[in-house]
Backbone and ligand atoms as CSV (ligand in chain L), in Angstrom:
chain,resi,resn,atom,element,x,y,z
A,1,MET,N,N,-34.136,-19.586,3.077
A,1,MET,CA,C,-34.042,-19.244,4.512
A,1,MET,C,C,-32.968,-20.098,5.190
A,2,ILE,N,N,-33.100,-21.424,5.048
A,2,ILE,CA,C,-32.124,-22.323,5.657
A,2,ILE,C,C,-30.735,-22.034,5.106
A,3,LYS,N,N,-30.702,-21.747,3.797
A,3,LYS,CA,C,-29.425,-21.458,3.153
A,3,LYS,C,C,-28.794,-20.218,3.790
A,4,LYS,N,N,-29.642,-19.218,4.031
A,4,LYS,CA,C,-29.162,-17.979,4.620
A,4,LYS,C,C,-28.553,-18.248,5.998
A,5,ILE,N,N,-29.254,-19.018,6.779
A,5,ILE,CA,C,-28.757,-19.319,8.123
A,5,ILE,C,C,-27.416,-20.029,8.035
A,6,ALA,N,N,-27.340,-20.962,7.090
A,6,ALA,CA,C,-26.090,-21.715,6.938
A,6,ALA,C,C,-24.947,-20.777,6.599
A,7,ILE,N,N,-25.208,-19.806,5.720
A,7,ILE,CA,C,-24.153,-18.879,5.333
A,7,ILE,C,C,-23.709,-18.054,6.533
A,8,TYR,N,N,-24.666,-17.558,7.312
A,8,TYR,CA,C,-24.292,-16.759,8.472
A,8,TYR,C,C,-23.482,-17.569,9.473
A,9,THR,N,N,-23.884,-18.818,9.658
A,9,THR,CA,C,-23.147,-19.652,10.597
A,9,THR,C,C,-21.707,-19.797,10.135
A,10,LEU,N,N,-21.556,-20.008,8.842
A,10,LEU,CA,C,-20.213,-20.114,8.284
A,10,LEU,C,C,-19.423,-18.832,8.514
A,11,LEU,N,N,-20.075,-17.708,8.244
A,11,LEU,CA,C,-19.396,-16.423,8.380
A,11,LEU,C,C,-18.921,-16.233,9.805
A,12,ILE,N,N,-19.765,-16.596,10.744
A,12,ILE,CA,C,-19.392,-16.404,12.141
A,12,ILE,C,C,-18.286,-17.373,12.520
A,13,SER,N,N,-18.377,-18.594,11.997
A,13,SER,CA,C,-17.437,-19.615,12.447
A,13,SER,C,C,-16.017,-19.361,11.936
A,14,PHE,N,N,-15.878,-18.490,10.924
A,14,PHE,CA,C,-14.503,-18.333,10.501
A,14,PHE,C,C,-13.982,-16.912,10.637
A,15,PHE,N,N,-14.031,-16.485,11.831
A,15,PHE,CA,C,-13.517,-15.168,12.145
A,15,PHE,C,C,-12.009,-15.246,12.384
A,16,VAL,N,N,-11.244,-14.489,11.641
A,16,VAL,CA,C,-9.794,-14.404,11.865
A,16,VAL,C,C,-9.423,-12.924,11.939
A,17,SER,N,N,-8.659,-12.599,12.925
A,17,SER,CA,C,-8.241,-11.205,12.990
A,17,SER,C,C,-7.030,-10.978,12.101
A,18,CYS,N,N,-6.863,-9.761,11.622
A,18,CYS,CA,C,-5.764,-9.426,10.724
A,18,CYS,C,C,-4.399,-9.742,11.303
A,19,ASN,N,N,-4.231,-9.478,12.562
A,19,ASN,CA,C,-2.881,-9.527,13.125
A,19,ASN,C,C,-2.550,-10.852,13.795
A,20,SER,N,N,-3.483,-11.799,13.758
A,20,SER,CA,C,-3.252,-13.016,14.534
A,20,SER,C,C,-2.215,-13.914,13.878
A,21,LYS,N,N,-1.236,-14.340,14.653
A,21,LYS,CA,C,-0.310,-15.383,14.201
A,21,LYS,C,C,-0.941,-16.709,14.586
A,22,ASN,N,N,-1.423,-16.740,15.785
A,22,ASN,CA,C,-2.048,-17.950,16.288
A,22,ASN,C,C,-3.559,-17.731,16.349
A,23,GLU,N,N,-4.252,-18.305,15.377
A,23,GLU,CA,C,-5.676,-18.002,15.250
A,23,GLU,C,C,-6.477,-18.395,16.485
A,24,LYS,N,N,-6.151,-19.562,17.038
A,24,LYS,CA,C,-6.954,-20.028,18.173
A,24,LYS,C,C,-6.821,-19.086,19.356
A,25,LYS,N,N,-5.569,-18.724,19.618
A,25,LYS,CA,C,-5.317,-17.814,20.724
A,25,LYS,C,C,-6.089,-16.522,20.515
A,26,GLU,N,N,-6.028,-16.052,19.270
A,26,GLU,CA,C,-6.655,-14.771,18.949
A,26,GLU,C,C,-8.161,-14.849,19.169
A,27,ILE,N,N,-8.743,-15.964,18.789
A,27,ILE,CA,C,-10.186,-16.102,18.961
A,27,ILE,C,C,-10.548,-16.092,20.447
A,28,LEU,N,N,-9.714,-16.763,21.235
A,28,LEU,CA,C,-9.951,-16.754,22.684
A,28,LEU,C,C,-9.876,-15.338,23.226
A,29,LYS,N,N,-8.827,-14.627,22.782
A,29,LYS,CA,C,-8.650,-13.254,23.239
A,29,LYS,C,C,-9.857,-12.412,22.864
A,30,THR,N,N,-10.287,-12.605,21.603
A,30,THR,CA,C,-11.406,-11.800,21.115
A,30,THR,C,C,-12.654,-12.087,21.928
A,31,LYS,N,N,-12.832,-13.351,22.252
A,31,LYS,CA,C,-14.015,-13.703,23.052
A,31,LYS,C,C,-14.017,-12.943,24.365
A,32,LYS,N,N,-12.828,-12.866,24.956
A,32,LYS,CA,C,-12.739,-12.131,26.225
A,32,LYS,C,C,-13.071,-10.659,26.005
A,33,LYS,N,N,-12.494,-10.109,24.933
A,33,LYS,CA,C,-12.735,-8.691,24.651
A,33,LYS,C,C,-14.216,-8.427,24.411
A,34,GLU,N,N,-14.859,-9.400,23.761
A,34,GLU,CA,C,-16.262,-9.203,23.404
A,34,GLU,C,C,-17.138,-8.988,24.624
A,35,GLU,N,N,-16.688,-9.495,25.759
A,35,GLU,CA,C,-17.468,-9.278,26.968
A,35,GLU,C,C,-17.471,-7.793,27.327
A,36,LEU,N,N,-16.419,-7.100,26.918
A,36,LEU,CA,C,-16.313,-5.680,27.243
A,36,LEU,C,C,-16.938,-4.804,26.158
A,37,VAL,N,N,-16.532,-5.057,24.887
A,37,VAL,CA,C,-17.050,-4.244,23.785
A,37,VAL,C,C,-17.685,-5.177,22.767
A,38,MET,N,N,-18.806,-4.805,22.242
A,38,MET,CA,C,-19.388,-5.577,21.153
A,38,MET,C,C,-18.518,-5.401,19.926
A,39,TYR,N,N,-18.061,-6.509,19.361
A,39,TYR,CA,C,-17.196,-6.435,18.199
A,39,TYR,C,C,-18.028,-6.158,16.957
A,40,LYS,N,N,-17.696,-5.102,16.258
A,40,LYS,CA,C,-18.405,-4.845,15.011
A,40,LYS,C,C,-17.414,-4.843,13.856
A,41,PRO,N,N,-17.480,-5.886,13.001
A,41,PRO,CA,C,-16.537,-5.938,11.882
A,41,PRO,C,C,-16.774,-4.779,10.922
A,42,SER,N,N,-15.708,-4.309,10.290
A,42,SER,CA,C,-15.844,-3.219,9.317
A,42,SER,C,C,-16.549,-3.729,8.064
A,43,GLU,N,N,-16.999,-2.793,7.243
A,43,GLU,CA,C,-17.647,-3.131,5.983
A,43,GLU,C,C,-16.707,-3.995,5.133
A,44,MET,N,N,-15.428,-3.608,5.131
A,44,MET,CA,C,-14.422,-4.339,4.359
A,44,MET,C,C,-14.286,-5.773,4.870
A,45,THR,N,N,-14.253,-5.932,6.184
A,45,THR,CA,C,-14.119,-7.271,6.756
A,45,THR,C,C,-15.287,-8.152,6.318
A,46,GLU,N,N,-16.479,-7.608,6.360
A,46,GLU,CA,C,-17.647,-8.402,5.972
A,46,GLU,C,C,-17.585,-8.788,4.490
A,47,LEU,N,N,-17.167,-7.820,3.696
A,47,LEU,CA,C,-17.029,-8.067,2.262
A,47,LEU,C,C,-15.984,-9.157,1.994
A,48,MET,N,N,-14.878,-9.060,2.701
A,48,MET,CA,C,-13.781,-10.018,2.532
A,48,MET,C,C,-14.215,-11.421,2.926
A,49,ARG,N,N,-14.955,-11.518,3.999
A,49,ARG,CA,C,-15.403,-12.843,4.448
A,49,ARG,C,C,-16.306,-13.476,3.402
A,50,GLU,N,N,-17.195,-12.662,2.851
A,50,GLU,CA,C,-18.089,-13.176,1.803
A,50,GLU,C,C,-17.305,-13.563,0.558
A,51,MET,N,N,-16.307,-12.725,0.245
A,51,MET,CA,C,-15.514,-12.969,-0.953
A,51,MET,C,C,-14.714,-14.263,-0.802
A,52,PHE,N,N,-14.243,-14.500,0.409
A,52,PHE,CA,C,-13.503,-15.736,0.684
A,52,PHE,C,C,-14.399,-16.944,0.385
A,53,LEU,N,N,-15.622,-16.925,0.913
A,53,LEU,CA,C,-16.539,-18.051,0.695
A,53,LEU,C,C,-16.878,-18.198,-0.786
A,54,PHE,N,N,-17.045,-17.057,-1.442
A,54,PHE,CA,C,-17.333,-17.091,-2.876
A,54,PHE,C,C,-16.194,-17.776,-3.629
A,55,GLN,N,N,-14.961,-17.401,-3.309
A,55,GLN,CA,C,-13.819,-17.982,-4.027
A,55,GLN,C,C,-13.664,-19.467,-3.722
A,56,GLU,N,N,-14.063,-19.860,-2.524
A,56,GLU,CA,C,-14.031,-21.286,-2.192
A,56,GLU,C,C,-14.966,-22.071,-3.114
A,57,ASN,N,N,-16.158,-21.510,-3.347
A,57,ASN,CA,C,-17.120,-22.176,-4.233
A,57,ASN,C,C,-16.656,-22.164,-5.682
A,58,SER,N,N,-16.055,-21.034,-6.069
A,58,SER,CA,C,-15.570,-20.929,-7.432
A,58,SER,C,C,-14.454,-21.953,-7.675
A,59,LYS,N,N,-13.615,-22.118,-6.679
A,59,LYS,CA,C,-12.536,-23.113,-6.769
A,59,LYS,C,C,-13.101,-24.515,-7.027
A,60,LYS,N,N,-14.187,-24.846,-6.308
A,60,LYS,CA,C,-14.804,-26.168,-6.489
A,60,LYS,C,C,-15.261,-26.359,-7.923
A,61,GLN,N,N,-15.833,-25.305,-8.507
A,61,GLN,CA,C,-16.274,-25.383,-9.902
A,61,GLN,C,C,-15.094,-25.711,-10.818
A,62,ILE,N,N,-14.015,-24.947,-10.629
A,62,ILE,CA,C,-12.849,-25.115,-11.504
A,62,ILE,C,C,-12.257,-26.517,-11.331
A,63,GLU,N,N,-12.241,-26.982,-10.099
A,63,GLU,CA,C,-11.702,-28.328,-9.858
A,63,GLU,C,C,-12.533,-29.407,-10.551
A,64,LYS,N,N,-13.811,-29.095,-10.747
A,64,LYS,CA,C,-14.679,-30.040,-11.475
A,64,LYS,C,C,-14.516,-29.912,-12.983
A,65,GLY,N,N,-13.657,-28.954,-13.400
A,65,GLY,CA,C,-13.461,-28.751,-14.831
A,65,GLY,C,C,-14.431,-27.745,-15.428
A,66,GLU,N,N,-15.169,-27.024,-14.550
A,66,GLU,CA,C,-16.114,-26.010,-15.026
A,66,GLU,C,C,-15.439,-24.636,-15.050
A,67,LEU,N,N,-16.167,-23.652,-15.596
A,67,LEU,CA,C,-15.668,-22.277,-15.561
A,67,LEU,C,C,-15.888,-21.696,-14.162
A,68,PRO,N,N,-15.083,-20.681,-13.780
A,68,PRO,CA,C,-15.285,-20.054,-12.468
A,68,PRO,C,C,-16.667,-19.405,-12.374
A,69,LEU,N,N,-17.164,-19.212,-11.149
A,69,LEU,CA,C,-18.460,-18.546,-10.955
A,69,LEU,C,C,-18.329,-17.069,-11.335
A,70,ASP,N,N,-19.435,-16.474,-11.776
A,70,ASP,CA,C,-19.441,-15.034,-12.104
A,70,ASP,C,C,-19.142,-14.214,-10.849
A,71,PHE,N,N,-18.182,-13.328,-10.972
A,71,PHE,CA,C,-17.776,-12.505,-9.835
A,71,PHE,C,C,-18.867,-11.472,-9.519
A,72,PRO,N,N,-19.453,-11.520,-8.312
A,72,PRO,CA,C,-20.527,-10.556,-8.004
A,72,PRO,C,C,-20.000,-9.121,-7.986
A,73,LYS,N,N,-20.748,-8.225,-8.636
A,73,LYS,CA,C,-20.318,-6.833,-8.754
A,73,LYS,C,C,-20.084,-6.164,-7.411
A,74,ARG,N,N,-20.876,-6.565,-6.414
A,74,ARG,CA,C,-20.757,-5.852,-5.133
A,74,ARG,C,C,-19.361,-5.965,-4.527
A,75,PHE,N,N,-18.603,-7.022,-4.894
A,75,PHE,CA,C,-17.254,-7.155,-4.332
A,75,PHE,C,C,-16.319,-6.068,-4.862
A,76,LYS,N,N,-16.701,-5.438,-5.974
A,76,LYS,CA,C,-15.846,-4.364,-6.494
A,76,LYS,C,C,-15.803,-3.180,-5.545
A,77,LYS,N,N,-16.684,-3.212,-4.591
A,77,LYS,CA,C,-16.711,-2.137,-3.590
A,77,LYS,C,C,-15.466,-2.118,-2.711
A,78,ILE,N,N,-14.618,-3.108,-2.816
A,78,ILE,CA,C,-13.421,-3.095,-1.948
A,78,ILE,C,C,-12.576,-1.839,-2.170
A,79,HIS,N,N,-12.755,-1.156,-3.300
A,79,HIS,CA,C,-12.089,0.138,-3.521
A,79,HIS,C,C,-12.403,1.147,-2.420
A,80,THR,N,N,-13.683,1.155,-2.031
A,80,THR,CA,C,-14.143,2.245,-1.164
A,80,THR,C,C,-14.684,1.775,0.180
A,81,ALA,N,N,-14.823,0.461,0.361
A,81,ALA,CA,C,-15.447,-0.022,1.596
A,81,ALA,C,C,-14.719,0.529,2.814
A,82,GLU,N,N,-15.484,0.829,3.807
A,82,GLU,CA,C,-14.919,1.393,5.038
A,82,GLU,C,C,-14.022,0.343,5.725
A,83,LEU,N,N,-12.843,0.789,6.153
A,83,LEU,CA,C,-11.842,-0.105,6.748
A,83,LEU,C,C,-11.792,0.091,8.261
A,84,SER,N,N,-11.267,-0.901,8.982
A,84,SER,CA,C,-11.066,-0.634,10.411
A,84,SER,C,C,-9.944,0.395,10.572
A,85,ASP,N,N,-9.893,0.953,11.759
A,85,ASP,CA,C,-9.042,2.134,11.987
A,85,ASP,C,C,-7.581,1.981,11.593
A,86,GLN,N,N,-7.045,0.763,11.740
A,86,GLN,CA,C,-5.595,0.650,11.500
A,86,GLN,C,C,-5.219,0.656,10.008
A,87,PHE,N,N,-6.218,0.643,9.102
A,87,PHE,CA,C,-5.916,0.623,7.664
A,87,PHE,C,C,-6.377,1.890,6.970
A,88,GLU,N,N,-5.731,2.146,5.823
A,88,GLU,CA,C,-6.036,3.358,5.066
A,88,GLU,C,C,-6.220,3.037,3.596
A,89,HIS,N,N,-6.970,3.870,2.912
A,89,HIS,CA,C,-7.074,3.761,1.454
A,89,HIS,C,C,-5.914,4.529,0.829
A,90,ASP,N,N,-4.698,4.123,1.093
A,90,ASP,CA,C,-3.564,4.861,0.523
A,90,ASP,C,C,-3.274,4.374,-0.891
A,91,GLU,N,N,-2.222,4.915,-1.480
A,91,GLU,CA,C,-1.952,4.621,-2.872
A,91,GLU,C,C,-1.651,3.141,-3.089
A,92,SER,N,N,-0.858,2.589,-2.183
A,92,SER,CA,C,-0.503,1.182,-2.292
A,92,SER,C,C,-1.765,0.316,-2.243
A,93,PHE,N,N,-2.655,0.650,-1.332
A,93,PHE,CA,C,-3.908,-0.101,-1.214
A,93,PHE,C,C,-4.701,-0.038,-2.523
A,94,GLN,N,N,-4.795,1.166,-3.091
A,94,GLN,CA,C,-5.547,1.327,-4.337
A,94,GLN,C,C,-4.908,0.524,-5.468
A,95,ASN,N,N,-3.580,0.501,-5.502
A,95,ASN,CA,C,-2.902,-0.262,-6.556
A,95,ASN,C,C,-3.164,-1.763,-6.426
A,96,PHE,N,N,-3.125,-2.252,-5.195
A,96,PHE,CA,C,-3.406,-3.682,-4.991
A,96,PHE,C,C,-4.851,-4.011,-5.349
A,97,THR,N,N,-5.758,-3.092,-5.058
A,97,THR,CA,C,-7.165,-3.316,-5.419
A,97,THR,C,C,-7.308,-3.412,-6.934
A,98,LYS,N,N,-6.646,-2.481,-7.623
A,98,LYS,CA,C,-6.730,-2.472,-9.089
A,98,LYS,C,C,-6.191,-3.777,-9.667
A,99,LEU,N,N,-5.022,-4.164,-9.164
A,99,LEU,CA,C,-4.395,-5.395,-9.642
A,99,LEU,C,C,-5.319,-6.589,-9.417
A,100,TYR,N,N,-5.885,-6.647,-8.233
A,100,TYR,CA,C,-6.775,-7.759,-7.906
A,100,TYR,C,C,-7.983,-7.781,-8.850
A,101,LEU,N,N,-8.623,-6.622,-9.016
A,101,LEU,CA,C,-9.828,-6.587,-9.856
A,101,LEU,C,C,-9.492,-6.876,-11.325
A,102,GLN,N,N,-8.307,-6.465,-11.742
A,102,GLN,CA,C,-7.855,-6.785,-13.092
A,102,GLN,C,C,-7.713,-8.309,-13.266
A,103,ASN,N,N,-7.106,-8.939,-12.269
A,103,ASN,CA,C,-6.935,-10.396,-12.329
A,103,ASN,C,C,-8.277,-11.124,-12.277
A,104,ILE,N,N,-9.223,-10.543,-11.543
A,104,ILE,CA,C,-10.563,-11.134,-11.481
A,104,ILE,C,C,-11.236,-11.035,-12.859
A,105,GLU,N,N,-10.993,-9.920,-13.521
A,105,GLU,CA,C,-11.572,-9.753,-14.853
A,105,GLU,C,C,-10.988,-10.793,-15.811
A,106,ASN,N,N,-9.670,-10.962,-15.766
A,106,ASN,CA,C,-9.043,-11.992,-16.609
A,106,ASN,C,C,-9.610,-13.372,-16.303
A,107,LEU,N,N,-9.821,-13.620,-15.012
A,107,LEU,CA,C,-10.376,-14.911,-14.607
A,107,LEU,C,C,-11.758,-15.101,-15.236
A,108,GLY,N,N,-12.540,-14.032,-15.246
A,108,GLY,CA,C,-13.880,-14.079,-15.835
A,108,GLY,C,C,-13.860,-14.393,-17.329
A,109,ASN,N,N,-12.762,-14.037,-17.982
A,109,ASN,CA,C,-12.645,-14.315,-19.422
A,109,ASN,C,C,-11.939,-15.636,-19.709
A,110,SER,N,N,-11.763,-16.449,-18.685
A,110,SER,CA,C,-11.008,-17.697,-18.860
A,110,SER,C,C,-11.744,-18.706,-19.727
A,111,THR,N,N,-10.971,-19.613,-20.267
A,111,THR,CA,C,-11.531,-20.812,-20.871
A,111,THR,C,C,-11.342,-21.939,-19.853
A,112,LYS,N,N,-11.927,-23.099,-20.118
A,112,LYS,CA,C,-11.744,-24.210,-19.185
A,112,LYS,C,C,-10.265,-24.614,-19.098
A,113,GLN,N,N,-9.520,-24.299,-20.157
A,113,GLN,CA,C,-8.107,-24.671,-20.183
A,113,GLN,C,C,-7.262,-23.818,-19.229
A,114,ASN,N,N,-7.528,-22.509,-19.200
A,114,ASN,CA,C,-6.647,-21.672,-18.374
A,114,ASN,C,C,-7.308,-21.152,-17.089
A,115,ALA,N,N,-8.510,-21.669,-16.772
A,115,ALA,CA,C,-9.230,-21.182,-15.581
A,115,ALA,C,C,-8.424,-21.398,-14.307
A,116,LYS,N,N,-7.806,-22.561,-14.189
A,116,LYS,CA,C,-7.073,-22.872,-12.967
A,116,LYS,C,C,-5.902,-21.904,-12.774
A,117,GLU,N,N,-5.171,-21.689,-13.852
A,117,GLU,CA,C,-4.022,-20.782,-13.791
A,117,GLU,C,C,-4.470,-19.360,-13.423
A,118,ASN,N,N,-5.539,-18.883,-14.077
A,118,ASN,CA,C,-6.019,-17.533,-13.810
A,118,ASN,C,C,-6.590,-17.407,-12.403
A,119,PHE,N,N,-7.185,-18.471,-11.928
A,119,PHE,CA,C,-7.702,-18.455,-10.559
A,119,PHE,C,C,-6.547,-18.272,-9.574
A,120,ASN,N,N,-5.489,-19.034,-9.763
A,120,ASN,CA,C,-4.351,-18.936,-8.840
A,120,ASN,C,C,-3.689,-17.555,-8.906
A,121,ILE,N,N,-3.658,-16.962,-10.092
A,121,ILE,CA,C,-3.097,-15.610,-10.205
A,121,ILE,C,C,-3.940,-14.628,-9.377
A,122,ALA,N,N,-5.256,-14.774,-9.485
A,122,ALA,CA,C,-6.145,-13.889,-8.712
A,122,ALA,C,C,-5.926,-14.077,-7.211
A,123,ILE,N,N,-5.839,-15.328,-6.784
A,123,ILE,CA,C,-5.653,-15.585,-5.343
A,123,ILE,C,C,-4.291,-15.053,-4.879
A,124,ARG,N,N,-3.277,-15.146,-5.735
A,124,ARG,CA,C,-1.979,-14.595,-5.338
A,124,ARG,C,C,-2.058,-13.087,-5.146
A,125,SER,N,N,-2.972,-12.429,-5.893
A,125,SER,CA,C,-3.075,-10.989,-5.667
A,125,SER,C,C,-3.874,-10.661,-4.397
A,126,CYS,N,N,-4.693,-11.578,-3.919
A,126,CYS,CA,C,-5.259,-11.403,-2.565
A,126,CYS,C,C,-4.093,-11.429,-1.583
A,127,ILE,N,N,-3.233,-12.427,-1.753
A,127,ILE,CA,C,-2.131,-12.622,-0.800
A,127,ILE,C,C,-1.185,-11.425,-0.843
A,128,ALA,N,N,-0.892,-10.919,-2.047
A,128,ALA,CA,C,0.030,-9.790,-2.181
A,128,ALA,C,C,-0.473,-8.594,-1.379
A,129,CYS,N,N,-1.747,-8.291,-1.501
A,129,CYS,CA,C,-2.268,-7.155,-0.740
A,129,CYS,C,C,-2.220,-7.453,0.750
A,130,HIS,N,N,-2.550,-8.662,1.103
A,130,HIS,CA,C,-2.567,-9.001,2.530
A,130,HIS,C,C,-1.183,-8.920,3.158
A,131,GLN,N,N,-0.158,-9.204,2.385
A,131,GLN,CA,C,1.194,-9.111,2.947
A,131,GLN,C,C,1.536,-7.680,3.353
A,132,THR,N,N,0.870,-6.703,2.715
A,132,THR,CA,C,1.174,-5.312,3.052
A,132,THR,C,C,0.169,-4.733,4.039
A,133,THR,N,N,-0.930,-5.450,4.291
A,133,THR,CA,C,-1.954,-4.869,5.166
A,133,THR,C,C,-2.328,-5.783,6.309
A,134,CYS,N,N,-2.954,-6.886,5.978
A,134,CYS,CA,C,-3.660,-7.676,6.978
A,134,CYS,C,C,-3.134,-9.107,6.901
A,135,THR,N,N,-2.083,-9.416,7.676
A,135,THR,CA,C,-1.371,-10.682,7.476
A,135,THR,C,C,-2.065,-11.901,8.107
A,136,GLY,N,N,-2.944,-11.685,9.055
A,136,GLY,CA,C,-3.591,-12.801,9.780
A,136,GLY,C,C,-4.173,-13.888,8.892
A,137,PRO,N,N,-4.990,-13.545,7.897
A,137,PRO,CA,C,-5.665,-14.605,7.125
A,137,PRO,C,C,-4.834,-15.231,6.004
A,138,ILE,N,N,-3.554,-14.869,5.849
A,138,ILE,CA,C,-2.786,-15.335,4.682
A,138,ILE,C,C,-2.757,-16.856,4.576
A,139,LYS,N,N,-2.518,-17.507,5.719
A,139,LYS,CA,C,-2.426,-18.966,5.696
A,139,LYS,C,C,-3.708,-19.574,5.129
A,140,ARG,N,N,-4.815,-18.990,5.550
A,140,ARG,CA,C,-6.112,-19.476,5.103
A,140,ARG,C,C,-6.334,-19.179,3.620
A,141,ILE,N,N,-5.908,-18.008,3.188
A,141,ILE,CA,C,-6.096,-17.648,1.773
A,141,ILE,C,C,-5.263,-18.579,0.891
A,142,LYS,N,N,-4.056,-18.925,1.351
A,142,LYS,CA,C,-3.193,-19.818,0.560
A,142,LYS,C,C,-3.865,-21.150,0.282
A,143,LYS,N,N,-4.732,-21.577,1.184
A,143,LYS,CA,C,-5.433,-22.854,0.990
A,143,LYS,C,C,-6.392,-22.797,-0.184
A,144,LEU,N,N,-6.717,-21.581,-0.634
A,144,LEU,CA,C,-7.602,-21.460,-1.801
A,144,LEU,C,C,-6.881,-21.833,-3.096
A,145,LEU,N,N,-5.553,-21.738,-3.103
A,145,LEU,CA,C,-4.801,-22.035,-4.331
A,145,LEU,C,C,-5.103,-23.461,-4.803
A,146,ILE,N,N,-5.265,-23.631,-6.096
A,146,ILE,CA,C,-5.556,-24.950,-6.653
A,146,ILE,C,C,-4.239,-25.628,-6.997
A,147,LYS,N,N,-4.065,-26.854,-6.519
A,147,LYS,CA,C,-2.797,-27.561,-6.739
A,147,LYS,C,C,-2.716,-28.053,-8.194
L,1,HEC,C1,C,-6.400,-4.405,-1.788
L,1,HEC,C2,C,-6.071,-5.226,-0.661
L,1,HEC,C3,C,-6.762,-6.537,-0.422
L,1,HEC,C4,C,-7.101,-7.501,-1.348
L,1,HEC,C5,C,-6.868,-7.515,-2.841
L,1,HEC,C6,C,-7.744,-8.555,-0.593
L,1,HEC,N1,N,-7.804,-8.232,0.737
L,1,HEC,FE1,FE,-8.656,-9.321,2.208
L,1,HEC,N2,N,-8.393,-7.796,3.550
L,1,HEC,C7,C,-7.726,-6.602,3.267
L,1,HEC,C8,C,-7.810,-5.725,4.430
L,1,HEC,C9,C,-7.231,-4.327,4.542
L,1,HEC,C10,C,-8.533,-6.425,5.427
L,1,HEC,C11,C,-8.911,-5.932,6.798
L,1,HEC,C12,C,-10.176,-5.121,6.705
L,1,HEC,C13,C,-10.495,-4.369,7.951
L,1,HEC,O1,O,-10.030,-4.738,9.035
L,1,HEC,O2,O,-11.225,-3.377,7.818
L,1,HEC,C14,C,-8.860,-7.733,4.833
L,1,HEC,C15,C,-9.527,-8.768,5.505
L,1,HEC,C16,C,-9.665,-10.055,5.011
L,1,HEC,C17,C,-10.124,-11.202,5.766
L,1,HEC,C18,C,-10.339,-11.213,7.257
L,1,HEC,C19,C,-11.714,-11.032,7.673
L,1,HEC,C20,C,-11.799,-11.281,9.163
L,1,HEC,O3,O,-12.454,-12.252,9.508
L,1,HEC,O4,O,-11.205,-10.515,9.962
L,1,HEC,C21,C,-10.149,-12.286,4.920
L,1,HEC,C22,C,-10.553,-13.723,5.246
L,1,HEC,C23,C,-9.736,-11.816,3.624
L,1,HEC,N3,N,-9.436,-10.462,3.718
L,1,HEC,C24,C,-9.644,-12.617,2.493
L,1,HEC,C25,C,-9.320,-12.133,1.223
L,1,HEC,C26,C,-9.420,-12.927,0.012
L,1,HEC,C27,C,-9.825,-14.392,-0.057
L,1,HEC,C28,C,-9.047,-12.104,-1.014
L,1,HEC,C29,C,-9.017,-12.412,-2.484
L,1,HEC,C30,C,-10.145,-13.158,-3.032
L,1,HEC,C31,C,-8.688,-10.819,-0.436
L,1,HEC,N4,N,-8.880,-10.880,0.915
L,1,HEC,C32,C,-8.225,-9.731,-1.167
L,1,HEC,C33,C,-7.106,-6.294,2.083
L,1,HEC,C34,C,-7.223,-6.989,0.888
């Protein structure tokens, strides 16, 4: 129960809009907008936020010299998850999804020796898709890369 609350608090605390250059400004703007319309994140946004937290934990494992965490199957839904209005499931999107899931599969087959390298390849494919769709969180995603 407490764990659940902690996760939700985290999810709420790290809201970034796709188009924001300046995250703080964007959050302020969003707060103002929220007074008018209740903000409802898309299915994809919720999935992405969870996936971000998952990869953060997986990174910690690898940094400790362990294998990455098992990738939860539900994240594979990014193929079909409902997107906010400005995005489409076009061909480019599908290709980036495939590439990402392929890299995740390779990561799952890693040894302790190549886990770090495979992790960074997977994170770079998050960034690659984001460069063509949702640029706001890129800076944050880059922080997932293991030095
Ligand atoms: C195939 C393309 C694609 C891949 C791969 C991808 N994303 Fe996303 N991501 C998107 C799109 C599109 C959105 C916006 C969804 C929407 O608005 O409906 C998004 C939204 C987000 C958000 C913003 C959520 C918010 O608070 O507004 C974060 C954070 C995020 N992604 C992180 C990641 C991470 C981390 C990875 C890799 C582990 C990743 N993404 C892989 C396309 C992708």
